[in-house]
C-alpha positions, 0 to 999 in steps of 0.5 A: 129568788130564781126566776127560771121556772120549769114547766110541768110535762103533760101529754098534750099542750093545753091551750086557753081560750083565745077568743077575743083576747087582745094580742098586740104584736110588734113586727107582725107584717113579716117573718115569725111575727106574721106567722104568730099573728096568723096563728093567734088569729086562727085561735080567735084572738083580736090582733093589733099589728104594730108595723113600720111600713103601712103598705107591708102591714096592709098586705100582711093583714089581707093575707091573714084574712084570706086564711081567717076571713072573720079575724079581727085585725087592726094596724098601728104604725110605729118606727121603733128607732124613734121614741116619739113614735113609740109613745104615739103608737102606745097612746093610740093603743091604750086609748083604743083598748082598755085591756091588753091580754098579750103583748108580744115584742117581736120586732128586730133589726140589725144595723150594717154600721154604727148609726145613731137615731134621732134620740142619740142611741145606737140603732140596733140597741134603740130598736131591739132593746129600748123598743121593747123596754119603752113600749112595754112600759107604756102599755103596762097599765092596760096589760095589768087591767086584763085577767092574767096578762102576758108579755112575751119577748122574742130574744135569741140564742145570739145572746150568747155572743153578747155582753153587758158592759156599762162602759161600752153599752152602745158599742162606741168602741169596737162596733160590729153588726153581730156584736150589737145584735148579740148584745141587744138579745142579751138585753132582751133577756135581762129586761125580761128577768127584771120585768118579771121580778117587778111583776111577781106580785101581780097576775101578769107574767113576762117570759122570753124565748129563742125562736130558732135560727129562722130563714126569714128576710131578717138578714137581707138588710144587714152587711153583705156577709150576713146576707150571704150567710142567709142565702147559703144556709137558709135551706137549713134554717127553721121556717117562719111558721116553726119559728113562731111556735114557741111564741104562740105557745107562750101567748096561749098555752095553759102550761105556762100560766105560772111561768115568769121570767123564764127563757124558752127554746122549743117550748121548754124553759132552758137556761140562758148564758150566766150573764143573762141570769145576773139580776144585778145586771138586769136591775142596772140595765133597767135603771140605765134604760129609764134614764135613756127614755127619760122616764125618771122625769115622768110620774112613776108607774108602779109595777 
């Protein structure tokens, strides 16, 4: 079964009523996450900003309120490199909100050298892939409780530099920052594919996207050559506001109501690289991820 759906062309983008829709957005205090939160707040959605740094989150919230004074915004703190914190944040959200209309996994990270988290995982892999996987798993019942819930995963065209190699999944050998990042973005797409397959008999959809090469502060914490690249070519990159457009589209447009398991670029479903469409790889990655999150020892959640 192919999960690459084409979206019918219309004369204008039809947007569903987002009034009081609960949107959980990770990494919402800066970059495209911030612009996504602001855009959806303007549409009347209630925003849950999941952020690592409380001061930056409060500042971002206040900036949105300056533009949308009546916006409903809550802050939940989470360091996505730590599974205990992911579970704690998910518990806080699921206990407070019984229904989640939209989950946007947007947070991203690139390590300048190979480090392992407290859970023994390579850091970029832990934040960018396991962060998406575990957080979604823990919120899924509440997403399914909403009418036509949506899951939007921010991937990247950088997935084309990634590979799925079960013998070197966390780059114990030949680590490089960009390789780790490319792998994690490939895993975002594979995760979306398998999640969509498991959700096909529900009314929840899962899609992913390439936001463009965004001139944000994302590259400032990476290696010197990565930071230099951003400084030299930032003027040619997509703005954060422009980079958020496809995410907002997938969260709020009626046009993608029936799209599931697709990879989008510029608001259009396009084909990612061949390995990103390998359903056997997607299933295997899911199984490995369950083991790394020790989900097999928990009561099974029926997807």
